[in-house]
C-alpha distance (Angstrom), angle and dihedral (degrees) to the residues before:
residue distance angle dihedral
X1 . . .
X2 3.79 . .
X3 3.79 108.0 .
X4 3.78 123.8 -131.4
X5 3.78 130.9 -169.7
X6 3.84 112.5 -107.0
X7 3.82 126.5 -179.3
X8 3.84 113.0 -145.0
X9 3.79 99.4 153.3
X10 3.81 100.1 92.5
X11 3.79 91.3 135.8
X12 3.82 88.2 64.7
X13 3.82 94.8 50.6
X14 3.82 140.3 -39.5
X15 3.80 133.2 -133.0
X16 3.80 114.1 -105.2
X17 3.81 111.5 -97.5
X18 3.82 113.1 -118.0
X19 3.81 90.5 -121.0
X20 3.77 89.0 54.0
X21 3.78 93.1 48.5
X22 3.81 90.1 50.4
X23 3.82 92.1 52.6
X24 3.82 90.7 48.5
X25 3.81 92.1 49.0
X26 3.82 89.4 59.4
X27 3.86 88.1 64.7
X28 3.82 100.1 48.0
X29 3.79 113.7 59.4
X30 3.81 131.8 68.3
X31 3.80 91.6 -96.7
X32 3.84 92.8 46.5
X33 3.82 134.9 81.4
X34 3.78 93.7 -84.0
X35 3.78 101.7 136.7
X36 3.82 130.1 113.1
X37 3.81 104.9 -85.0
X38 3.82 89.2 -146.8
X39 3.82 90.6 65.8
X40 3.79 119.3 102.2
X41 3.79 95.9 -143.4
X42 3.74 123.3 98.3
X43 3.82 93.9 -99.1
X44 3.78 91.3 53.7
X45 3.79 93.0 45.3
X46 3.84 90.6 52.1
X47 3.82 88.4 54.3
X48 3.84 90.3 45.9
X49 3.77 90.4 53.2
X50 3.81 89.3 53.8
X51 3.80 90.1 51.5
X52 3.76 93.4 50.1
X53 3.77 92.5 48.2
X54 3.80 89.1 52.5
X55 3.77 91.0 47.8
X56 3.81 89.3 54.0
X57 3.87 90.8 48.9
X58 3.81 90.6 52.0
X59 3.83 91.7 46.9
X60 3.77 94.9 48.1
X61 3.83 91.3 54.2
X62 3.78 90.5 60.4
X63 3.81 100.2 34.0
X64 3.78 95.4 -107.0
X65 3.81 137.2 126.6
X66 3.75 117.2 -102.4
X67 3.82 93.4 -119.1
X68 3.80 90.4 61.6
X69 3.84 92.2 64.4
X70 3.82 119.7 96.2
X71 3.80 114.3 -169.4
X72 3.86 115.1 -132.1
X73 3.80 137.2 166.5
X74 3.81 91.8 -96.8
X75 3.82 143.7 -54.6
X76 3.78 93.5 -58.1
X77 3.75 92.1 60.8
X78 3.78 90.5 41.3
X79 3.82 90.4 54.6
X80 3.81 90.3 49.4
X81 3.80 92.6 48.0
X82 3.79 92.2 47.6
X83 3.81 96.8 47.6
X84 3.79 101.0 35.6
X85 3.78 93.6 34.9
X86 3.82 95.4 53.8
X87 3.78 97.9 37.8
X88 3.83 93.4 52.0
X89 3.80 92.3 41.7
X90 3.79 90.7 53.8
X91 3.79 100.6 36.5
X92 3.79 93.7 119.6
X93 3.80 89.6 53.9
X94 3.79 96.9 47.8
X95 3.82 145.8 -35.5
X96 3.81 105.0 -143.3
X97 3.81 125.4 110.6
X98 3.81 125.0 -175.8
X99 3.80 123.3 -157.2
X100 3.81 137.7 147.4
X101 3.77 134.2 -100.2
X102 3.84 89.9 -124.5
X103 3.77 95.4 61.1
X104 3.77 125.6 122.3
X105 3.82 115.4 -92.7
X106 3.77 88.7 -110.4
X107 3.82 87.8 69.9
X108 3.83 98.8 31.9
X109 3.81 93.6 51.4
X110 3.77 92.2 44.7
X111 3.80 89.3 51.0
X112 3.79 89.6 50.6
X113 3.82 90.1 51.6
X114 3.77 90.1 51.9
X115 3.82 89.9 52.0
X116 3.76 88.2 55.6
X117 3.80 87.8 52.6
X118 3.81 90.7 56.2
X119 3.76 101.6 -93.1
X120 3.82 122.2 133.2
X121 3.80 117.8 -124.5
X122 3.82 129.0 -168.5
X123 3.78 117.1 -160.0
X124 3.82 112.8 -154.0
X125 3.77 121.2 -143.6
X126 3.77 120.5 -134.3
X127 3.82 133.8 -142.9
X128 3.81 120.7 -99.7
X129 3.82 87.8 -94.0
X130 3.81 91.6 57.0
X131 3.83 98.3 -109.4
X132 3.80 123.2 134.4
X133 3.80 115.9 -128.2
X134 3.86 108.5 -123.8
X135 3.77 90.3 -151.0
X136 3.83 90.7 53.6
X137 3.78 87.8 52.3
X138 3.80 91.5 51.1
X139 3.78 91.4 48.0
X140 3.87 90.1 53.7
X141 3.80 93.9 54.3
X142 3.79 114.0 101.7
X143 3.77 135.0 176.4
X144 3.80 88.8 -91.5
X145 3.83 95.0 52.4
X146 3.80 112.6 119.1
X147 3.81 106.2 164.6
X148 3.86 141.1 17.4
X149 3.82 118.1 -158.7
X150 3.81 117.3 -165.2
X151 3.83 125.3 163.5
X152 3.76 113.6 -122.2
X153 3.85 100.5 -149.7
X154 3.83 115.6 18.0
X155 3.79 113.7 -126.4
X156 3.79 95.2 -144.3
X157 3.76 105.0 38.7
X158 3.82 104.6 18.6
X159 3.79 91.7 -127.3
X160 3.85 110.9 157.8
X161 3.81 118.1 -145.9
X162 3.81 119.2 -144.1
X163 3.79 98.4 -114.2
X164 3.82 91.2 177.3
X165 3.82 91.4 61.6
X166 3.79 96.1 37.0
X167 3.81 90.6 46.9
X168 3.79 91.3 51.5
X169 3.86 89.7 57.1
X170 3.79 89.2 51.9
X171 3.80 93.4 46.7
X172 3.81 89.4 50.5
X173 3.80 89.4 58.8
X174 3.82 97.6 37.2
X175 3.77 93.7 -111.6
X176 3.84 126.1 141.1
X177 3.82 121.3 -119.5
X178 3.80 125.6 -145.9
X179 3.84 122.9 -173.8
X180 3.78 130.8 -170.6
X181 3.76 104.6 -137.5
X182 3.80 98.8 171.1
X183 3.83 92.3 126.9
X184 3.79 97.6 39.5
X185 3.80 106.3 74.0
X186 3.74 114.8 101.2
X187 3.82 93.7 5.9
X188 3.82 101.8 65.1
X189 3.80 134.3 12.5
X190 3.79 116.4 -91.7
X191 3.83 120.0 -167.1
X192 3.78 118.7 167.4
X193 3.84 89.1 179.0
X194 3.79 87.9 69.1
X195 3.83 100.8 29.9
X196 3.87 122.4 78.0
X197 3.75 89.8 -126.1
X198 3.83 122.7 134.6
X199 3.77 102.9 -173.3
X200 3.81 131.0 23.6
X201 3.79 128.1 -172.5
X202 3.80 118.1 -144.3
X203 3.80 138.5 179.2
X204 3.80 137.2 -171.4
X205 3.78 104.5 -144.7
X206 3.81 95.2 67.8
X207 3.79 91.0 58.7
X208 3.85 104.2 47.0
X209 3.81 94.1 -81.4
X210 3.85 129.9 117.0
X211 3.73 125.8 -74.4
X212 3.76 118.9 -111.7
X213 3.82 100.9 46.9
X214 3.78 133.9 84.9
X215 3.73 141.0 139.5
X216 3.80 144.3 -127.6
X217 3.81 119.6 -141.4
X218 3.79 109.8 -146.5
X219 3.77 118.4 -170.5
X220 3.87 109.7 -132.0
X221 3.78 111.9 -90.8
X222 3.80 96.5 25.1
X223 3.84 108.9 135.6
X224 3.78 113.2 -123.3
X225 3.76 135.4 164.7
X226 3.84 123.3 -159.5
X227 3.80 126.4 -107.2
X228 3.78 93.0 -150.7
X229 3.78 137.2 36.7
X230 3.80 136.0 -156.3
X231 3.82 110.2 92.7
X232 3.74 147.3 22.7
X233 3.82 97.2 -111.4
X234 3.79 116.7 130.1
X235 3.84 92.2 15.5
X236 3.84 87.4 -55.1
X237 3.82 89.0 -70.2
X238 3.78 92.8 107.4
X239 3.81 110.4 17.9
X240 3.81 124.5 -167.7
X241 3.76 138.1 85.3
X242 3.79 109.3 -58.2
X243 3.85 116.4 -115.8
X244 3.81 96.3 -128.2
X245 3.79 97.2 -171.2
X246 3.82 93.2 50.1
X247 3.83 94.0 46.5
X248 3.81 90.8 47.6
X249 3.83 88.5 50.8
X250 3.75 91.3 51.6
X251 3.77 92.4 48.9
X252 3.79 92.8 51.1
X253 3.82 91.6 45.2
X254 3.82 90.5 53.3
X255 3.78 92.0 46.1
X256 3.79 93.3 58.3
X257 3.83 97.3 36.7
X258 3.78 98.6 98.2
X259 3.83 112.8 166.7
X260 3.82 89.9 -161.5
X261 3.78 86.6 66.9
X262 3.82 102.3 33.2
X263 3.82 104.3 35.0
X264 3.85 99.5 65.4
X265 3.79 91.9 50.1
X266 3.81 93.0 46.9
X267 3.76 91.9 46.3
X268 3.81 91.5 53.0
X269 3.79 91.7 49.3
X270 3.78 91.8 47.1
X271 3.82 92.6 52.0
X272 3.81 90.5 48.5
X273 3.79 88.7 51.5
X274 3.83 92.5 48.9
X275 3.83 92.5 45.0
X276 3.77 89.0 56.8
X277 3.80 98.7 42.5
X278 3.82 94.5 42.5
X279 3.81 86.6 71.6
X280 3.84 89.1 72.4
X281 3.79 107.5 100.1
X282 3.84 110.9 -97.8
X283 3.78 96.7 2.6
X284 3.79 112.3 156.3
X285 3.78 131.8 -171.2
X286 3.79 114.2 -134.7
X287 3.80 121.6 -141.1
X288 3.75 136.8 30.8
X289 3.84 110.2 -37.5
X290 3.83 94.7 -140.7
X291 3.81 107.6 24.0
X292 3.78 92.8 62.0
X293 3.76 141.6 108.8
X294 3.82 120.8 -95.2
X295 3.77 91.4 -130.9
X296 3.85 108.3 48.3
X297 3.82 125.1 72.8
X298 3.83 118.6 179.5
X299 3.80 113.2 -170.1
X300 3.80 132.9 179.2
X301 3.82 118.9 -151.9
X302 3.84 104.5 -164.6
X303 3.80 112.8 -141.4
X304 3.80 94.1 19.2
X305 3.77 118.7 103.1
X306 3.74 107.8 -129.0
X307 3.76 97.2 -146.6
X308 3.76 91.6 51.4
X309 3.80 90.2 49.0
X310 3.79 92.8 50.9
X311 3.77 89.8 50.2
X312 3.77 91.4 49.3
X313 3.78 91.5 53.5
X314 3.79 95.1 38.5
X315 3.82 92.7 147.2
X316 3.81 89.0 63.8
X317 3.85 114.8 75.8
X318 3.80 106.3 -137.7
X319 3.82 132.1 136.2
X320 3.74 144.1 -142.7
X321 3.81 92.2 -129.2
X322 3.76 138.5 -56.1
X323 3.79 115.2 12.4
X324 3.81 88.3 -138.0
X325 3.84 89.7 64.9
X326 3.82 97.7 42.2
X327 3.81 93.9 110.6
X328 3.81 96.1 50.0
X329 3.81 120.0 91.0
X330 3.82 95.8 -144.0
X331 3.80 121.5 106.4
X332 3.80 117.8 -106.1
X333 3.79 110.1 -68.7
X334 3.83 88.4 -152.1
X335 3.81 94.1 57.1
X336 3.80 90.8 43.3
X337 3.81 90.3 53.6
X338 3.82 87.9 53.0
X339 3.80 90.2 55.6
X340 3.81 102.9 -99.5
X341 3.77 116.4 144.7
X342 3.84 119.4 -122.7
X343 3.79 88.7 -105.0
X344 3.80 93.7 54.3
X345 3.80 92.2 42.4
X346 3.81 89.2 53.6
X347 3.83 89.8 52.0
X348 3.82 91.7 57.4
X349 3.79 132.9 105.4
X350 3.79 128.8 -166.0
X351 3.74 112.9 -147.7
X352 3.80 116.8 -174.4
X353 3.80 125.8 -172.6
X354 3.74 131.5 -150.7
X355 3.78 152.0 177.9
X356 3.78 93.9 -64.7
X357 3.79 100.4 42.2
X358 3.80 114.1 120.0
X359 3.79 135.7 -158.4
X360 3.80 89.3 -117.0
X361 3.81 90.0 56.1
X362 3.79 91.9 49.5
X363 3.79 92.0 52.2
X364 3.82 91.2 47.4
X365 3.80 92.0 50.9
X366 3.82 91.5 48.9
X367 3.80 90.5 53.1
X368 3.82 94.6 46.4
X369 3.72 97.3 44.9
X370 3.81 93.0 45.8
X371 3.78 92.8 50.3
X372 3.79 94.7 46.3
X373 3.78 96.6 41.6
X374 3.80 90.7 52.9
X375 3.83 92.1 44.2
X376 3.83 91.9 51.2
X377 3.78 92.8 45.0
X378 3.82 89.0 51.4
X379 3.79 91.4 51.4
X380 3.81 90.6 50.4
X381 3.79 92.8 50.3
X382 3.79 93.7 46.5
X383 3.83 95.1 47.4
X384 3.81 119.9 98.8
X385 3.83 115.0 -91.8
X386 3.78 92.1 -109.2
X387 3.81 90.3 58.8
X388 3.82 93.3 51.4
X389 3.80 96.3 48.9
């Protein structure tokens, strides 16, 4: 079979959409809106107008008001600002944070840092399908609990948490709720006007925007202290000269990222992919079958070494899990939390689809993975016992 390059790692990052690149280019050159948006002159005000238009585009995609959007460098910074900012702002009220074992490292590592600073953190377990039990969350809340942080759409499995129900439990106890929604935009609907969510982390590069820019939605009245100092930009919560071209790119990316348009197509491609790969003996899909994203498919192939399989299909861009953990030797903490053994976790691939994925690519991937998984499994079975141990 003639090989062809196929990109199925859209959950790691996406290419910049041409419409986004065009909007960004209008803010780069001498004749564009390149100026410092903090400047009072006409050049600066033209750039500031671009920034505020983008802020409105971002806000409208999530059902928020523009003045509730704080620009950051990405979801990792947004997670840090949300967790550290709220916990330190409310320290006299309480010192307890609740999160989940399946969170992104941006949340888990921030929670660990808060523990080192003297805060108490509870890590919720999940069911084997990846869902968090709302009653378990309610039970974990104490009089000292200030904040709960639960990812909306898991970056490794695509599992979608019911933020409406989880948020209701938080509201009932007077606790704030933060959600990382980096993977959500353009795949599923997001509406903070209807959800009991107080803070929401966002990014551009997962939705065909540029890397290096993101945002934090902050519901009015939520207490927050900054992580950095040195200017009054972004209400002094995130000082520094605003990168106009990146913000404009994020705004345009959010404007065109309509889940009503993209989700049905992605879901059909994902089901075609699973229908093909499910024919491999023992293949299992990880995560809740219905409460899941249309673009992420996490599959375990028992008896097949995942690293060997990825090398065998090197022309196809897939991953073992989060791109942020790609250089660490440990098995996926998300799959471990869902009850998979290290051996099964190491036999797992994450395939994530996107705007430019085609039916022809899906069929090619099914054929290549099927052939190589069966070949590798045959090699393992035929090897001497001492080689398989």
